[in-house]
C-alpha positions in Angstrom: 51.3 118.7 81.5 53.8 121.2 82.8 57.0 120.5 84.6 58.9 123.4 86.0 62.2 123.7 87.8 64.0 126.6 89.4 67.6 126.4 90.3 69.8 128.7 92.2 73.5 128.6 91.7 75.8 126.8 94.0 79.2 125.1 93.9 80.6 121.6 94.2 83.7 120.1 95.7 86.6 117.8 95.2 86.8 114.1 96.0 89.7 111.7 96.5 88.5 108.2 97.6 86.9 105.4 95.7 83.7 105.8 97.8 83.4 109.3 96.4 83.7 108.5 92.7 80.1 109.5 92.1 80.9 113.0 93.5 83.9 113.3 91.3 81.8 112.4 88.3 79.4 115.2 89.1 82.2 117.7 89.5 83.7 116.7 86.2 80.3 116.7 84.5 79.6 120.2 85.9 83.0 121.4 84.5 82.2 120.1 81.0 78.7 121.6 81.2 80.3 125.0 82.3 82.5 125.1 79.2 79.8 124.2 76.8 77.3 126.7 78.2 79.8 129.6 78.4 80.9 129.1 74.8 77.3 129.5 73.7 76.3 132.4 76.0 79.5 134.3 75.2 78.6 134.8 71.5 76.3 137.6 72.5 77.8 141.0 73.1 78.0 142.3 76.7 78.5 140.9 80.1 78.0 137.2 80.9 77.1 135.6 84.2 75.6 132.3 85.2 75.7 129.5 87.7 76.6 126.2 86.0 76.0 124.2 89.2 72.5 125.6 89.6 71.4 124.7 86.1 73.3 121.4 86.3 71.6 120.4 89.5 68.1 121.1 88.3 68.7 119.3 85.1 70.1 116.4 87.0 66.9 116.2 89.0 64.8 116.1 85.8 67.2 113.4 84.5 66.1 111.1 87.3 62.6 111.1 85.9 63.6 110.4 82.3 63.7 107.1 80.4 64.6 105.7 77.0 66.2 108.0 74.4 65.6 111.0 76.6 67.7 109.5 79.4 70.4 108.8 76.9 70.3 112.4 75.7 71.0 113.6 79.2 74.1 111.3 79.4 75.5 112.2 76.0 74.9 116.0 76.2 75.7 116.7 79.9 78.1 113.9 80.6 76.1 112.7 83.5 76.9 109.3 85.0 74.2 106.6 85.6 71.0 107.6 87.4 72.2 106.0 90.6 75.6 107.7 90.5 74.1 111.1 89.7 71.8 110.8 92.7 74.6 109.6 95.0 77.0 112.3 93.7 74.6 115.1 94.3 73.9 113.9 97.8 77.6 114.4 98.6 77.9 117.7 96.7 74.8 119.2 98.3 75.9 118.2 101.8 79.4 119.7 101.3 78.1 122.9 99.8 75.8 123.6 102.7 78.7 123.1 105.2 81.4 125.4 104.0 82.9 127.4 107.0 83.7 131.1 107.1 81.6 132.1 104.1 77.8 132.0 103.4 77.2 129.3 100.8 73.7 127.9 100.6 72.1 125.5 98.1 68.6 124.3 98.2 66.2 122.2 96.1 62.4 122.2 96.1 59.8 120.2 94.1 56.3 121.6 93.6 53.8 119.0 92.6 50.3 119.7 91.2 47.7 118.8 93.9 46.1 116.2 91.6 49.4 114.4 90.8 51.5 111.9 92.6 55.3 111.5 92.2 56.6 108.1 91.5 58.1 106.5 94.6 61.6 106.1 93.2 61.8 109.7 91.9 60.4 111.1 95.2 62.9 109.1 97.3 65.8 110.3 95.1 64.9 114.0 95.2 64.1 113.9 98.9 67.0 111.7 100.2 69.7 112.4 97.6 69.0 116.0 96.6 67.7 117.0 100.1 64.7 118.5 98.4 61.4 119.4 100.0 58.2 118.4 98.2 55.1 120.6 98.3 51.7 120.2 96.7 50.3 123.3 95.0 47.4 124.2 92.7 49.0 125.2 89.3 45.6 126.3 88.0 45.8 129.2 90.5 48.8 130.5 88.6 49.2 133.9 90.3 49.0 132.4 93.8 51.3 129.5 93.1 53.9 131.7 91.2 54.0 133.9 94.3 54.6 130.8 96.5 57.5 129.7 94.4 59.0 133.2 94.0 58.8 133.8 97.7 60.8 130.6 98.4 63.5 131.6 95.9 63.7 135.1 97.3 64.1 133.7 100.8 66.9 131.3 99.8 68.8 133.9 97.8 68.5 136.6 100.4 66.1 138.6 98.2 68.6 138.8 95.3 66.6 136.7 92.8 63.0 137.8 92.3 60.2 136.7 90.1 61.9 133.6 88.7 58.4 132.3 87.8 55.7 134.3 85.9 52.0 133.4 86.3 52.1 132.9 82.6 54.5 130.0 83.0 51.8 128.0 84.9 48.4 126.6 84.1 46.1 123.7 84.7 48.4 121.4 82.6 51.5 122.1 84.8 52.4 119.0 86.7 55.7 119.7 88.3 58.2 122.5 89.1 61.7 121.7 90.2 63.7 124.5 91.8 67.3 124.8 92.9 68.5 127.9 94.7 72.1 128.9 95.4 73.4 131.9 97.4 77.0 133.0 98.1 78.4 135.8 100.2 82.0 136.0 101.3 84.6 138.5 102.4 88.1 138.6 100.9 90.9 137.1 102.8 92.7 140.4 101.9 90.2 143.2 101.7 90.8 146.2 99.4 91.3 149.6 101.0 88.2 151.7 100.1 90.5 154.8 100.3 92.5 153.4 97.4 89.6 153.0 95.1 89.5 155.7 92.4 88.0 156.5 89.0 90.1 155.1 86.2 89.6 154.2 82.5 88.5 150.8 81.5 89.1 149.8 77.8 86.1 148.4 76.0 88.4 147.6 73.1 91.9 148.8 72.1 90.8 152.4 72.0 87.4 153.2 73.5 87.2 153.6 77.3 84.7 154.3 80.1 85.3 155.5 83.6 85.0 152.8 86.4 85.7 152.6 90.1 89.0 150.7 90.2 90.1 149.0 93.4 93.8 148.6 94.3 95.7 146.2 96.6 99.3 145.0 96.9 99.5 141.6 98.5 100.6 138.0 97.9 98.3 136.0 95.6 98.4 132.8 93.6 99.4 134.1 90.2 100.8 133.0 86.8 101.2 134.2 83.2 99.9 131.5 81.0 101.8 131.6 77.6 99.4 129.2 75.9 96.4 131.3 76.8 98.3 134.6 76.4 96.7 135.7 79.7 97.4 136.4 83.3 95.6 134.4 86.0 95.1 135.5 89.6 93.3 133.8 92.4 91.6 135.9 95.1 90.8 133.8 98.1 87.9 134.5 100.5 88.1 134.0 104.3 87.8 130.3 103.5 90.7 129.9 101.0 89.0 126.9 99.4 86.6 129.4 98.0 88.0 131.9 95.5 87.4 134.2 92.6 89.8 133.5 89.7 90.3 136.3 87.2 91.7 135.5 83.7 92.9 138.6 81.9 94.0 138.5 78.3 97.4 140.2 77.5 95.8 142.4 74.8 93.2 144.9 75.5 91.0 143.5 72.7 92.1 139.9 73.4 88.9 138.6 75.0 87.6 136.7 71.9 91.0 135.1 71.3 91.1 134.0 75.0 87.6 132.6 74.8 88.6 130.5 71.7 91.6 129.1 73.6 89.4 128.2 76.6 86.9 126.3 74.6 88.6 123.0 75.3 90.2 124.0 78.5 89.4 122.4 81.8 88.6 125.4 84.0 88.7 123.2 87.2 92.5 123.2 86.6 92.9 126.9 85.7 94.9 127.7 88.9 97.4 124.8 88.3 100.9 126.3 87.8 100.2 129.4 89.9 102.7 130.5 92.6 102.2 132.7 95.6 103.9 136.0 94.9 103.6 139.7 95.5 101.0 141.3 93.1 100.0 144.8 92.5 96.4 144.3 91.6 93.9 146.7 90.1 90.3 145.3 89.7 87.2 147.2 88.9 84.1 147.1 91.1 81.3 145.4 89.2 77.8 144.2 89.4 76.0 141.9 86.9 72.4 140.7 86.9 71.3 138.2 84.2 68.2 136.4 83.1 69.0 133.7 80.5 66.7 131.6 78.3 68.4 128.1 78.2 66.2 126.3 75.7 68.3 127.2 72.7 71.7 126.5 74.4 70.5 123.2 75.7 69.1 122.3 72.3 72.5 123.1 70.8 74.2 120.9 73.4 72.1 118.0 72.2 69.4 118.0 74.9 66.7 119.2 72.5 64.7 116.0 73.0 63.4 117.1 76.4 61.5 120.0 74.6 60.1 117.7 71.8 56.5 116.8 72.5 56.7 113.7 70.3 60.0 112.4 71.7 60.4 113.4 75.3 60.1 110.6 77.8 59.6 111.5 81.5 57.7 108.4 82.3 59.5 108.0 85.7 58.3 111.3 87.1 54.6 111.1 87.9 52.1 108.2 88.3 49.8 107.8 85.3 50.3 107.8 81.5 50.3 111.6 80.9 53.0 112.5 78.3 55.3 115.1 79.7 57.9 117.4 78.1 59.9 120.4 79.1 58.5 123.7 77.9 60.9 126.2 79.6 64.1 126.4 81.6 64.9 129.7 83.4 68.0 131.0 85.2 68.5 134.3 86.9 71.8 135.2 88.4 73.4 138.1 90.3 76.9 139.0 91.4 78.4 142.1 93.0 82.2 142.4 93.6 83.5 145.3 95.8 86.2 146.1 98.3 84.7 143.8 101.0 84.2 140.7 98.9 81.5 139.3 96.7 77.8 138.4 96.8 76.2 136.1 94.3 73.0 134.2 93.7 71.2 132.3 91.0 68.1 130.4 90.2 67.0 128.1 87.5 63.6 126.8 86.6 62.5 123.9 84.4 58.8 123.5 83.5 57.3 120.2 82.3 53.8 120.0 81.0 51.8 117.2 79.7 52.1 117.1 76.5 107.2 130.9 94.6 108.5 134.6 94.9 109.4 136.3 91.6 109.2 139.9 92.8 106.2 142.1 92.4 103.9 141.2 89.5 101.4 143.6 88.0 97.7 142.7 87.3 95.8 145.6 85.8 92.3 144.5 84.9 91.5 147.6 82.8 90.0 145.7 79.9 87.5 142.8 79.5 88.2 139.6 81.5 86.7 136.3 82.4 86.1 135.3 86.0 85.2 132.0 87.8 83.9 131.7 91.4 84.8 128.2 92.6 84.9 126.0 95.7 87.9 123.6 95.3 87.5 122.2 91.8 83.8 122.9 91.7 82.7 125.8 89.5 79.8 127.7 91.2 79.7 130.7 88.9 81.4 131.9 85.7 81.2 135.2 83.9 82.7 137.7 81.6 83.0 141.4 82.5 83.2 143.6 79.4 81.6 146.7 80.9 81.9 147.1 84.6 79.1 148.7 86.5 79.3 149.2 90.3 76.2 151.3 91.0 78.5 154.3 90.9 79.1 156.5 87.8 79.3 154.7 84.5 80.6 157.0 81.8 80.5 156.3 78.0 83.4 157.1 75.7 81.6 160.3 74.8 81.6 161.4 78.4 77.8 160.8 78.7 76.3 158.5 81.3 75.2 155.2 79.8 72.5 152.8 81.1 73.9 149.3 80.9 71.9 146.6 82.9 74.6 144.0 82.1 72.0 141.4 81.9 71.1 138.3 80.0 67.9 136.1 80.3 67.6 132.3 80.5 64.2 130.6 80.4 63.2 127.0 80.0 59.7 125.6 80.0 58.2 122.1 79.7 54.8 121.3 78.3 52.9 118.3 77.0 
């Protein structure tokens, strides 16, 4: 049997009251998941970009259909609370994310069920009432047609930024379920960059090699700090809704990205802006665009969630009526971000397939070498990435002076089978 999920990246939010403890647990779990996944993805050379909340949400939906040792694997590897708390927490998170003023932030879930299968009542109630998901019956045996239906839904929810999340080869007569989460963000800076100040400048790939990039410039007050423990500068760029922001973490040394990543391995990124103060900053930031497709099976296996892919151990007995053995064959995430003078646009999608079987004067922040960035809403991390070679759609020049083709992409795929 095949169970497939697609998730598009979105963000979560903060909570303060006892009644919202389940939401806080989801935010904290997502923060832990973000760190673990980034540390694995960052081992590869090149740019990194993904939506932790998108992948986390779709995995959380599949968690609700698990039992036995598989259920325990979700808890131990992802730090998820109880099944009930996970459902309640995501109900609050999803509602808040879809009601953020002054920016465009959308998160949506969808469950596609094979026409001959029936969701168990408890699972169906949870995904519909807690994850605000629609449920649609499809014929997975008609792979091309059904893949088109799913891909069209994803494209619509991500404003055509995420395409072809599902391949017809991912579906067949054994596919029983596809869970999809889509997230889309578009926001304008609270302080826009002047396009007339953007100019071609060098960006250091390491301590000596450079490429030419389109560097944006602005001199305004931002939340800023120099973190001695990280040996890095941190700046927060708010959007028109200041609760939503892009945080840039720039190592002091031009070749300091690896050292910074090591220091951040155990760092709670939801607290990265603590200790910043509002001060005048002369900021230079490159325009960049990153598109990724990332296979998540190996990273999830390394996190301790390998059992969901094991045909002999996976237990998804709370998903579908009947006794068919189900397991995850594939998890897929595609993500996109573009940062320019106006602001940023980002989207993501993830799929899981289960088959049977203060004022201190002007500071200077010159992002002319690799840096890490986080797009967040309150303490909820929506997206995280690493920019080691900016590409804006404009000229991209290699150290030799010759144009280079750099898609700045990664792929993430996860598939479930019986």
